[in-house]
C-alpha positions in Angstrom: 0.0 0.0 0.0 2.9 2.4 0.6 3.3 3.2 -3.2 -0.3 4.5 -3.3 0.3 6.5 -0.1 3.5 8.1 -1.3 2.3 8.8 -4.8 -1.1 10.2 -3.8 0.5 12.3 -1.1 2.9 13.7 -3.6 0.0 14.4 -6.0 -1.8 16.2 -3.2 1.3 18.3 -2.4 1.7 19.3 -6.1 -2.0 20.3 -6.2 -1.5 22.5 -3.1 1.4 24.3 -4.9 -0.8 25.3 -7.8 -2.0 28.9 -8.1 -5.7 29.5 -7.0 -6.7 30.1 -10.7 -5.9 26.5 -11.6 -7.5 24.7 -8.6 -11.1 23.8 -7.9 -13.1 25.9 -5.4 -12.1 25.4 -1.8 -8.8 25.3 0.1 -5.8 23.9 -1.7 -5.0 21.5 1.1 -8.4 19.8 0.6 -7.0 17.1 -1.7 -4.3 16.2 0.8 -7.0 15.9 3.5 -9.1 13.7 1.2 -6.1 11.5 0.4 -5.3 11.1 4.1 -9.0 10.4 5.0 -9.2 7.6 2.4 -5.7 6.1 2.6 -5.6 5.8 6.4 -8.6 3.3 6.5 -7.1 1.6 3.4 -3.9 1.0 5.3 -5.8 -0.3 8.3 -7.9 -2.6 6.1 -4.7 -3.9 4.4 -3.1 -4.6 7.8 -6.0 -6.6 9.1 -6.5 -8.6 5.9 -9.6 -6.9 4.6 -8.3 -6.5 1.1 -11.7 -5.7 -0.5 -12.1 -2.6 1.7 -8.5 -1.7 0.9 -9.1 -1.9 -2.8 -12.3 0.2 -2.5 -10.6 3.0 -0.6 -7.6 2.8 -2.9 -9.6 3.1 -6.1 -11.7 5.9 -4.5 -8.7 8.1 -3.8 -7.1 7.5 -7.2 -10.4 8.3 -9.0 -10.8 11.5 -7.0 -7.2 12.7 -7.7 -7.6 11.8 -11.4 -10.8 13.9 -11.7 -9.2 16.8 -9.9 -6.1 16.6 -12.1 -8.1 16.6 -15.3 -10.1 19.7 -14.1 -6.8 21.5 -13.3 -5.5 20.7 -16.8 -8.7 22.2 -18.3 -8.2 25.3 -16.2 -4.6 25.5 -17.3 -5.8 25.4 -21.0 -8.3 28.2 -20.2 -5.7 30.3 -18.4 -3.4 30.6 -21.4 -5.5 32.8 -23.7 -7.0 34.6 -20.7 -3.5 35.2 -19.3 -4.8 35.0 -15.7 -1.6 33.3 -14.6 2.0 34.8 -15.0 4.0 32.9 -17.6 6.7 31.7 -15.1 4.0 30.4 -12.8 2.2 28.8 -15.7 5.4 26.8 -16.6 5.8 25.6 -13.0 2.1 24.6 -12.9 2.4 22.7 -16.2 5.4 20.8 -14.7 3.5 20.0 -11.6 0.5 18.7 -13.5 2.8 16.6 -15.8 4.4 15.0 -12.8 1.0 14.4 -11.2 -0.1 12.7 -14.5 2.9 10.3 -14.2 2.2 9.5 -10.6 -1.6 9.0 -11.0 -1.3 6.6 -13.9 1.5 4.7 -12.4 -0.8 4.0 -9.5 -3.6 3.0 -11.8 -1.4 0.5 -13.7 0.0 -0.9 -10.4 -3.5 -1.3 -9.0 -5.2 -2.8 -12.1 -2.6 -5.0 -13.7 -3.2 -8.8 -13.1 -5.6 -8.2 -10.3 -3.5 -5.7 -8.3 -0.5 -6.1 -6.0 -2.1 -8.5 -3.6 -3.2 -10.9 -6.3 0.2 -10.7 -8.0 2.0 -11.5 -4.7 -0.2 -14.5 -4.2 0.7 -16.0 -7.5 4.5 -15.6 -7.0 5.8 -15.4 -10.6 4.2 -12.9 -12.8 3.4 -14.5 -16.2 0.1 -12.9 -17.1 -1.0 -9.3 -17.2 -1.9 -6.3 -19.2 1.8 -5.4 -19.8 4.5 -7.7 -21.2 7.6 -6.9 -19.1 10.9 -8.1 -20.5 11.3 -10.5 -17.5 8.1 -12.3 -18.6 9.5 -13.1 -22.0 12.7 -14.5 -20.3 10.6 -16.7 -18.1 8.7 -18.1 -21.1 11.9 -18.9 -22.9 13.0 -21.1 -20.1 16.5 -19.5 -20.1 16.0 -17.1 -17.3 18.7 -16.5 -14.7 18.1 -17.0 -11.0 17.4 -13.3 -10.5 14.4 -13.6 -12.8 12.8 -16.7 -11.3 9.5 -15.8 -9.5 9.8 -12.3 -10.7 6.8 -9.9 -10.1 6.6 -6.2 -11.1 6.8 -3.6 -8.3 5.6 -0.1 -8.2 8.8 1.3 -9.7 8.2 -0.8 -12.8 4.8 0.8 -13.4 6.3 4.2 -12.5 8.9 3.7 -15.2 6.1 2.7 -17.7 4.0 5.8 -16.8 7.1 8.0 -17.1 7.9 6.7 -20.6 4.3 7.1 -21.7 4.3 10.8 -20.6 7.7 11.5 -22.2 7.8 9.4 -25.3 4.0 9.4 -25.6 4.2 5.6 -26.3 5.3 2.5 -24.5 9.0 1.6 -24.9 10.3 -1.8 -23.7 6.9 -2.9 -22.2 4.3 -3.8 -24.9 0.7 -3.3 -24.0 -1.6 -6.4 -24.2 -5.0 -5.5 -22.9 -7.6 -3.1 -24.3 -8.2 -1.3 -21.0 -4.5 -0.6 -20.6 -4.3 0.7 -24.2 -7.2 3.1 -23.5 -5.6 4.3 -20.3 -2.2 4.9 -21.9 -3.9 6.9 -24.7 -5.6 9.1 -22.1 -2.3 9.6 -20.2 -0.4 10.4 -23.4 -3.1 12.9 -24.4 -2.9 14.7 -21.1 0.8 14.8 -21.3 0.7 16.1 -24.9 -1.7 18.8 -23.9 0.5 19.9 -21.0 4.0 19.6 -22.5 3.5 20.4 -26.2 0.6 22.9 -26.1 0.7 24.5 -22.7 4.4 24.6 -21.8 5.3 25.7 -25.4 2.8 28.5 -25.2 4.0 29.6 -21.8 7.6 29.8 -23.1 6.4 32.0 -26.1 4.8 34.6 -23.8 7.8 34.9 -21.4 
């Protein structure tokens, strides 16, 4: 559960650093409070073995942060022609939202792939999922070294995947197998494209 806690806390912190023109109505610490209010019972549920409740709270906080992030991106788009945010602050906000995009989708992939982290740990070796990691092809070939035996992806593997999607706007060394993952990666790449190519470029032009 700690990857969700760290990633969502970071996303809440980045949201709190945005200017008021780009945030939803209400105090900017509100998202951090919502993240804490949902992830604390999720951690408790995980500790006592109530994994269904843990998944519910986990999905709830990720969904809320995702919706808020999309709204902030929309307000960022609107702020460019209106020039309600200073250019330097606009660049910093675009960078914060880009990083939030990486963190949010990394958590989505980590949560959804092959039933989530709990189900992956129960199986031991990771041989089936929405993403084809290089270690999985080595296991199928039967020539894997000892370090690859019983391999299972961790959060950093999904963070690397999300980072590549936001930078290269496509998967790199990890092919995408399932339809839901392809749709989510297209959404992530579209958000990243809007932030990096359109918004940041425009902000540089008005400096």
